[in-house]
C-alpha positions as CSV (number, residue, x, y, z in Angstrom):
1,M,18.2,138.9,-91.5
2,G,16.9,142.2,-91.7
3,A,15.3,144.3,-94.6
4,P,17.8,145.4,-97.4
5,V,18.6,149.1,-96.4
6,D,18.8,151.6,-99.6
7,I,21.7,153.8,-99.3
8,G,20.8,155.5,-102.5
9,T,23.6,157.4,-104.3
10,G,23.8,160.4,-101.8
11,S,23.7,163.8,-102.3
12,P,25.7,166.6,-104.3
13,L,28.2,168.4,-102.0
14,Y,28.6,172.0,-103.3
15,D,30.3,173.4,-100.0
16,T,33.8,172.0,-100.6
17,Y,36.8,173.9,-99.8
18,I,40.4,173.0,-100.5
19,R,42.7,175.4,-99.2
20,D,46.4,175.7,-98.2
21,S,47.2,172.4,-99.1
22,I,49.9,170.3,-100.5
23,A,49.4,167.1,-103.0
24,A,52.5,165.5,-103.8
25,G,53.5,162.0,-105.7
26,C,50.6,161.6,-107.2
27,P,50.0,159.3,-110.2
28,Y,47.5,161.6,-112.1
29,V,46.5,164.8,-110.8
30,G,47.3,166.9,-107.8
31,F,43.9,168.5,-107.4
32,A,40.8,168.2,-109.0
33,A,38.5,171.1,-108.0
34,P,35.5,173.4,-108.7
35,S,36.0,176.7,-110.7
36,Y,34.9,180.0,-109.9
37,T,32.9,182.3,-112.4
38,C,35.2,184.8,-114.3
39,D,36.1,188.0,-112.2
40,D,34.7,186.5,-108.9
41,T,37.5,187.9,-106.7
42,D,35.9,186.8,-103.7
43,D,35.7,183.1,-104.2
44,D,38.0,181.2,-102.1
45,K,36.8,177.6,-102.7
46,F,40.4,176.4,-104.0
47,K,43.2,178.7,-103.2
48,N,46.9,178.8,-102.0
49,N,47.6,175.2,-103.0
50,V,50.5,173.4,-104.2
51,A,50.8,170.3,-106.3
52,H,54.3,168.7,-106.8
53,S,56.0,165.4,-108.3
54,V,53.0,164.5,-110.0
55,N,53.0,162.2,-112.9
56,G,50.4,164.3,-114.8
57,C,49.0,167.6,-114.6
58,G,49.1,169.6,-111.1
59,A,45.1,170.5,-111.4
60,H,42.3,169.4,-113.0
61,I,40.0,172.7,-112.8
62,Y,36.0,171.7,-113.6
63,P,33.1,174.0,-113.8
64,D,31.5,174.4,-110.5
65,P,28.3,172.3,-110.5
66,G,26.8,174.5,-107.6
67,N,27.3,177.6,-109.6
68,S,25.6,178.0,-113.2
69,K,27.5,180.6,-114.4
70,S,30.6,179.0,-114.1
71,A,29.3,176.9,-117.4
72,K,29.6,180.0,-119.3
73,C,32.8,181.3,-118.3
74,M,35.1,179.8,-115.4
75,E,38.7,180.5,-114.2
76,G,41.3,178.9,-111.7
77,S,44.0,180.6,-109.5
78,H,45.9,180.9,-106.8
79,F,47.9,177.6,-107.3
80,S,51.4,176.4,-107.8
81,A,52.7,173.2,-109.4
82,Y,56.4,172.0,-109.9
83,K,57.9,168.8,-111.2
84,V,54.8,167.6,-113.1
């Protein structure tokens, strides 16, 4: 047997983009996505997504951990949901 390998806990990922996607038949939430700073019209990390037939909420938008300004004021938009 070899020496144990320390896999650590990983690194946070701040450059995740969810665009033009559909989530359907989810048991709790269609999407869990980072917010953008209030009045930031250029942020497109979460855009043009649709959730349907979700037994819960369509999207859970949380403050973006990669943007300290979103802790003070955050928004989420460009998203649709139905049958939730």
